[in-house]
VMD Tcl script that draws the C-alpha trace (Angstrom):
set ca {
  {-48.41 9.96 -15.82}
  {-45.96 7.67 -13.39}
  {-42.76 5.97 -12.83}
  {-42.75 2.68 -12.65}
  {-40.60 2.37 -9.53}
  {-39.29 -1.19 -10.96}
  {-37.93 -0.41 -14.47}
  {-37.78 3.18 -14.41}
  {-40.27 3.62 -17.19}
  {-43.06 6.39 -17.26}
  {-46.30 5.70 -18.98}
  {-50.16 6.77 -18.69}
  {-52.09 5.72 -15.68}
  {-53.55 2.97 -17.20}
  {-50.87 1.23 -17.61}
  {-50.34 0.40 -13.47}
  {-53.22 -2.06 -11.80}
  {-55.51 -0.37 -9.05}
  {-56.37 -2.03 -5.71}
  {-58.50 -1.33 -2.94}
  {-57.48 -1.09 0.57}
  {-58.75 -2.49 3.70}
  {-60.95 0.74 4.25}
  {-62.24 0.68 0.62}
  {-59.82 3.48 -0.44}
  {-58.57 2.57 -4.46}
  {-55.06 3.72 -5.38}
  {-52.31 2.62 -8.13}
  {-49.88 0.50 -7.38}
  {-46.35 1.96 -7.77}
  {-45.36 -1.08 -10.67}
  {-46.27 -0.89 -14.09}
  {-48.23 -3.63 -15.61}
  {-45.80 -5.77 -17.19}
  {-43.45 -5.75 -14.09}
  {-46.04 -6.51 -12.15}
  {-47.23 -9.65 -14.13}
  {-43.42 -10.45 -13.89}
  {-43.29 -9.99 -10.35}
  {-46.52 -12.52 -9.53}
  {-44.89 -15.05 -12.38}
  {-41.84 -15.40 -10.08}
  {-43.95 -15.41 -7.05}
  {-45.65 -18.36 -8.57}
  {-42.57 -20.11 -9.96}
  {-41.32 -19.70 -6.22}
  {-44.36 -21.13 -4.49}
  {-45.85 -23.58 -6.12}
  {-43.19 -25.12 -8.21}
  {-40.04 -24.05 -5.90}
  {-37.85 -22.70 -8.39}
  {-36.48 -19.03 -9.24}
  {-36.19 -17.13 -12.42}
  {-32.23 -17.96 -12.80}
  {-33.38 -22.32 -12.84}
  {-36.87 -21.58 -15.54}
  {-34.11 -19.22 -17.53}
  {-31.88 -22.23 -17.46}
  {-34.40 -24.70 -18.35}
  {-35.66 -22.62 -20.97}
  {-32.40 -22.44 -22.32}
  {-31.94 -26.01 -22.31}
  {-35.45 -26.66 -24.41}
  {-34.10 -24.35 -26.83}
  {-37.15 -22.53 -26.23}
  {-39.33 -24.83 -27.75}
  {-42.17 -27.46 -26.24}
  {-40.10 -30.23 -24.81}
  {-43.12 -32.69 -26.61}
  {-43.93 -31.04 -29.34}
  {-41.78 -28.46 -30.61}
  {-43.86 -25.40 -30.41}
  {-42.53 -22.09 -29.57}
  {-45.05 -20.79 -28.00}
  {-44.95 -19.49 -24.78}
  {-43.77 -22.28 -22.14}
  {-45.31 -23.58 -19.03}
  {-43.83 -24.83 -16.25}
  {-45.00 -29.25 -16.07}
  {-44.71 -31.02 -12.88}
  {-45.60 -34.03 -11.44}
  {-49.15 -33.21 -9.30}
  {-48.68 -36.45 -6.91}
  {-44.53 -35.56 -6.39}
  {-44.60 -32.14 -6.98}
  {-41.50 -32.30 -9.27}
  {-40.74 -30.15 -11.65}
  {-40.43 -32.58 -15.30}
  {-39.75 -29.81 -17.43}
  {-41.74 -26.87 -20.05}
  {-44.06 -27.63 -22.21}
  {-46.96 -25.55 -24.49}
  {-50.14 -24.74 -22.87}
  {-51.95 -27.57 -24.91}
  {-49.15 -30.17 -24.20}
  {-49.40 -29.41 -20.93}
  {-53.33 -29.48 -20.11}
  {-53.07 -32.65 -22.69}
  {-51.16 -34.28 -19.50}
  {-53.67 -32.99 -17.01}
  {-56.70 -34.44 -19.01}
  {-54.92 -37.81 -18.95}
  {-54.09 -37.63 -15.24}
  {-50.13 -38.10 -16.51}
  {-51.44 -41.89 -16.95}
  {-49.20 -43.42 -19.25}
  {-51.54 -46.54 -19.52}
  {-54.06 -43.56 -20.62}
  {-51.98 -42.29 -23.32}
  {-51.06 -46.14 -24.39}
  {-54.94 -46.84 -25.04}
  {-55.11 -43.42 -26.65}
  {-52.22 -44.52 -29.31}
  {-53.88 -47.83 -30.14}
  {-57.43 -45.74 -30.63}
  {-55.91 -43.70 -32.89}
  {-53.98 -46.32 -35.31}
  {-56.45 -48.14 -35.79}
}
mol new
graphics top color blue
foreach p $ca { graphics top sphere $p radius 0.5 }
foreach p [lrange $ca 0 end-1] q [lrange $ca 1 end] { graphics top cylinder $p $q radius 0.2 }
display resetview
């Protein structure tokens, strides 16, 4: 058993990520996997999207916890413009991937809509 330095919960050793240092020695991290995942996602928010957890939480509340395009209440991801880096909002993974596949092209989306309407 080990106590997480972040949340203070005691859990099995298997709930702690492992690491290998530069000397090849293996060890266990001091944050449990859920705390480590939260830390890594918060770091991603800062480094990739230039927002913090409070901004993400405010966006999540503003959209009612649902995808801004289809309304799905799945886990939401940050959608951003790849050209400018500007954060646009929160989408479900499916909608975010769909935008990526059409390369954010409104012309291509219009053509796809015309195609579907035929």
